[in-house]
C-alpha positions as CSV (number, residue, x, y, z in Angstrom):
1,M,0.0,0.2,0.0
2,K,2.8,2.8,0.6
3,L,4.5,1.7,-2.6
4,K,1.3,2.6,-4.4
5,I,1.1,5.8,-2.3
6,S,4.7,6.6,-3.2
7,R,4.1,6.0,-6.8
8,F,1.4,7.9,-6.9
9,L,3.1,11.0,-5.1
10,L,6.1,10.6,-7.7
11,F,3.6,10.5,-10.6
12,L,2.1,14.0,-9.1
13,L,5.5,15.3,-8.4
14,F,6.2,14.7,-12.3
15,C,2.9,16.7,-13.6
16,F,3.4,19.5,-11.0
17,S,7.1,19.6,-12.5
18,V,5.9,19.6,-16.0
19,K,3.2,22.3,-15.5
20,A,5.8,24.3,-14.2
21,Q,7.8,24.2,-17.1
22,T,4.7,25.7,-19.1
23,Q,3.3,28.4,-16.6
24,N,4.5,31.0,-13.9
25,Q,3.3,32.0,-11.0
26,Y,1.1,34.7,-12.6
27,G,-0.7,32.2,-15.1
28,A,1.3,32.8,-18.3
29,N,1.9,30.2,-20.7
30,L,5.9,30.0,-21.1
31,R,6.5,26.8,-23.1
32,G,5.4,23.7,-24.7
33,D,6.2,20.3,-24.3
34,I,9.8,20.0,-23.1
35,N,9.7,15.9,-24.3
36,K,9.6,17.5,-28.0
37,K,12.7,19.3,-29.8
38,H,9.8,21.7,-30.9
39,I,10.4,25.7,-31.2
40,S,8.4,28.6,-31.8
41,M,9.8,31.8,-33.1
42,V,7.8,35.0,-31.7
43,F,8.0,38.7,-33.1
44,T,6.8,41.4,-31.5
45,G,5.9,44.9,-33.2
46,H,4.7,48.1,-32.1
47,E,6.8,51.2,-33.5
48,F,8.6,49.8,-35.7
49,A,9.0,46.9,-38.9
50,D,12.1,47.5,-40.6
51,G,13.0,43.8,-40.6
52,G,9.5,42.7,-41.6
53,E,10.3,41.9,-45.4
54,F,13.9,40.3,-44.4
55,I,12.2,38.2,-41.6
56,L,9.1,37.3,-44.1
57,E,11.4,36.2,-46.9
58,I,13.8,34.0,-44.6
59,L,10.8,32.0,-43.3
60,K,9.6,31.4,-46.7
61,K,13.0,30.5,-47.9
62,E,13.2,27.8,-44.9
63,K,9.6,26.9,-44.7
64,I,8.9,28.0,-41.2
65,R,5.4,29.5,-39.7
66,A,6.2,31.8,-36.9
67,S,4.2,34.1,-35.3
68,F,3.5,37.6,-35.0
69,F,2.0,39.7,-32.0
70,F,1.2,43.2,-33.3
71,T,-0.4,46.3,-31.0
72,G,-3.2,48.0,-32.3
73,D,-0.9,51.1,-33.7
74,F,1.0,48.6,-35.4
75,Y,-2.2,47.0,-37.3
76,R,-3.5,50.5,-37.9
77,N,-0.1,51.8,-39.3
78,K,-0.7,52.6,-43.3
79,N,3.0,51.4,-44.1
80,F,2.6,48.3,-42.2
81,E,-0.4,46.7,-44.3
82,I,0.8,45.0,-46.7
83,L,3.4,43.3,-44.7
84,I,0.6,42.2,-42.4
85,K,-1.4,41.0,-45.3
86,N,1.4,39.2,-46.7
87,L,2.6,37.5,-43.3
88,K,-1.4,36.2,-42.9
89,K,-1.4,35.0,-46.7
90,S,1.8,33.1,-45.7
91,G,0.1,31.4,-43.2
92,H,1.9,32.6,-40.1
93,Y,-0.1,33.2,-36.7
94,L,-0.9,37.1,-36.2
95,G,-2.1,37.9,-32.8
96,A,-2.8,40.7,-30.2
97,H,-0.1,42.5,-28.1
98,S,-2.3,45.4,-26.8
99,D,-3.6,48.1,-28.6
100,K,-1.1,51.1,-27.3
101,H,1.0,48.8,-25.7
102,L,0.1,49.8,-22.2
103,L,2.3,49.0,-19.0
104,Y,0.1,47.2,-16.8
105,C,1.7,46.9,-13.3
106,A,4.5,48.5,-12.3
107,W,8.3,47.7,-12.9
108,A,9.5,47.6,-9.2
109,K,6.2,46.4,-7.7
110,R,4.6,44.2,-9.8
111,D,1.6,43.7,-7.8
112,S,0.7,47.4,-8.3
113,L,-1.6,47.6,-11.3
114,L,-1.1,51.1,-13.4
115,V,-4.7,50.3,-15.4
116,S,-8.1,49.5,-14.6
117,K,-10.3,46.2,-15.6
118,E,-12.1,48.5,-18.0
119,E,-9.1,50.2,-19.4
120,F,-7.2,46.9,-20.1
121,L,-10.7,45.3,-21.9
122,S,-11.4,48.6,-23.8
123,D,-7.5,48.5,-24.9
124,L,-7.6,44.8,-25.9
125,N,-10.6,45.2,-27.6
126,K,-9.5,48.1,-29.8
127,N,-6.7,45.8,-30.9
128,Y,-8.5,42.9,-32.1
129,A,-11.0,45.5,-33.7
130,E,-8.0,46.3,-35.8
131,M,-7.1,42.5,-36.3
132,A,-10.7,42.5,-37.6
133,R,-9.9,44.5,-40.7
134,F,-7.2,42.0,-42.0
135,G,-9.8,38.9,-41.4
136,I,-8.0,38.1,-38.2
137,K,-10.9,36.7,-35.8
138,K,-10.9,36.8,-32.3
139,S,-11.5,32.8,-32.2
140,D,-8.5,32.6,-34.6
141,A,-6.1,34.7,-32.3
142,K,-6.6,33.1,-28.8
143,F,-3.3,33.7,-27.5
144,F,-2.5,37.1,-26.1
145,L,0.9,38.3,-25.7
146,P,1.2,41.4,-23.5
147,P,3.0,44.3,-23.9
148,Y,6.7,45.0,-22.8
149,E,6.2,41.2,-21.5
150,W,5.1,42.2,-18.1
151,Y,2.2,41.5,-16.2
152,N,0.8,39.9,-13.0
153,D,-2.2,37.7,-11.9
154,T,-4.6,39.9,-12.3
155,I,-3.7,40.7,-16.1
156,S,-3.9,37.2,-16.5
157,G,-7.2,36.6,-14.5
158,W,-8.9,39.3,-16.7
159,T,-7.2,37.8,-20.2
160,E,-8.8,34.4,-19.0
161,E,-12.1,36.3,-18.5
162,A,-12.0,37.7,-22.0
163,D,-11.5,33.9,-23.3
164,L,-7.7,34.5,-24.3
165,Q,-4.7,32.6,-23.2
166,L,-1.7,34.9,-21.6
167,I,1.4,33.8,-23.2
168,N,5.1,35.1,-22.9
169,Y,8.4,33.9,-24.0
170,T,10.5,31.0,-22.3
171,S,13.1,32.8,-20.1
172,G,16.8,31.6,-20.2
173,T,18.4,33.8,-23.4
174,L,18.5,37.3,-24.3
175,S,16.8,36.9,-27.7
176,N,14.2,39.6,-25.9
177,A,17.2,41.8,-25.6
178,D,17.3,42.8,-29.4
179,Y,15.8,46.0,-29.1
180,T,18.2,47.7,-26.7
181,T,20.6,49.9,-28.1
182,P,24.1,51.1,-27.3
183,D,22.9,54.0,-24.7
184,M,21.1,51.8,-22.7
185,K,22.9,50.0,-19.8
186,N,21.1,46.7,-20.6
187,Y,22.4,47.1,-24.1
188,K,23.2,43.6,-25.9
189,N,24.7,43.3,-29.4
190,S,23.6,40.5,-31.3
191,E,26.8,38.2,-30.8
192,V,26.4,38.3,-27.2
193,I,22.2,37.2,-27.9
194,Y,23.4,34.6,-30.4
195,K,25.7,33.2,-27.8
196,S,23.2,33.3,-25.2
197,I,20.5,31.0,-27.1
198,F,23.1,28.2,-27.7
199,G,24.8,28.7,-24.3
200,Y,21.5,27.8,-22.6
201,E,20.8,25.2,-25.2
202,S,24.3,23.1,-24.8
203,K,23.6,23.2,-20.8
204,N,19.5,22.8,-20.7
205,T,17.5,22.2,-23.9
206,L,15.2,24.4,-26.4
207,N,12.6,21.9,-26.2
208,G,8.9,23.8,-26.0
209,F,10.7,27.0,-26.1
210,I,9.1,30.4,-27.1
211,L,11.8,32.5,-28.8
212,L,11.1,36.1,-29.0
213,I,12.3,38.7,-31.4
214,H,11.4,42.0,-32.3
215,I,10.3,42.4,-36.2
216,G,11.6,46.2,-35.7
217,T,13.9,48.3,-33.5
218,S,15.1,51.6,-33.1
219,P,17.2,53.4,-36.0
220,L,19.8,53.8,-32.9
221,R,20.6,50.1,-33.0
222,T,22.3,49.4,-36.3
223,D,23.4,46.0,-35.0
224,K,20.1,44.1,-35.9
225,F,19.8,40.8,-34.8
226,Y,17.0,39.8,-37.1
227,F,20.1,39.9,-39.9
228,R,21.4,36.6,-37.8
229,L,18.0,34.8,-38.4
230,P,19.6,32.3,-41.2
231,E,22.5,31.3,-39.4
232,L,20.0,30.9,-36.2
233,I,17.5,28.6,-38.0
234,N,20.0,26.9,-39.9
235,D,22.0,26.0,-36.6
236,L,18.6,25.3,-34.5
237,K,17.7,22.7,-37.5
238,R,21.2,21.3,-37.6
239,K,20.5,20.4,-33.6
240,G,17.3,18.5,-34.6
241,Y,14.6,21.4,-33.7
242,E,11.4,21.7,-35.7
243,F,9.6,25.1,-35.7
244,K,6.2,25.4,-34.8
245,R,3.7,28.2,-34.8
246,V,2.7,29.2,-31.1
247,D,-0.7,28.0,-31.5
248,E,0.8,24.4,-32.6
249,L,3.4,24.5,-30.0
250,L,0.8,25.1,-27.0
251,E,-2.2,23.3,-28.4
252,N,-2.0,20.6,-25.5
253,N,-0.9,22.7,-22.7
């Protein structure tokens, strides 16, 4: 009897450990199946889209479908319309990233909200209204990536009430630092970012990873990380990784 109970407890611990890999304490989905060599490339955009055409061509050449999360301001920008239409036509996932790229909670005190529920929902609905102009239904874009990738459990709860699933990038690499400029204290050049990805991979695994990159960055950053995509994709393929859209990566989570 004790043996059976022990085995049952071990099973529960195993399930909890797997769950911990996919969600953090604030309720966002952070990772797919850690037992499969699947990875999702996620691109976010608000003000800039200078890497858009290059990224689109590389993904087409490599036969990869990625995921793109844009703000309402990005979707309504006339200069980005052709890019958005081409991304959709190519079968990439297009999702929401808030309408005005709001900061939901304080940097120094995460549990301190800076928006009300009404402000959150109003902003979110405006984001989806812009997406609808491109034929993107809310029912087809259930995954929501919060602005600044910064949120708390209240934001997660409001997202769930809106019948959406909050997601975020998988931590461990510096890919999300590709927006930084040389004048910033946290600036990371592309070589440092690149090495961080494979440094993490060599010690751990990128199985189920959501790897976040920006579709465009400030002109102050001339060292654009997206130009390393061909090398990055080839190196990941060589290591046996398969690329999935984020909805495919997280479909069973």
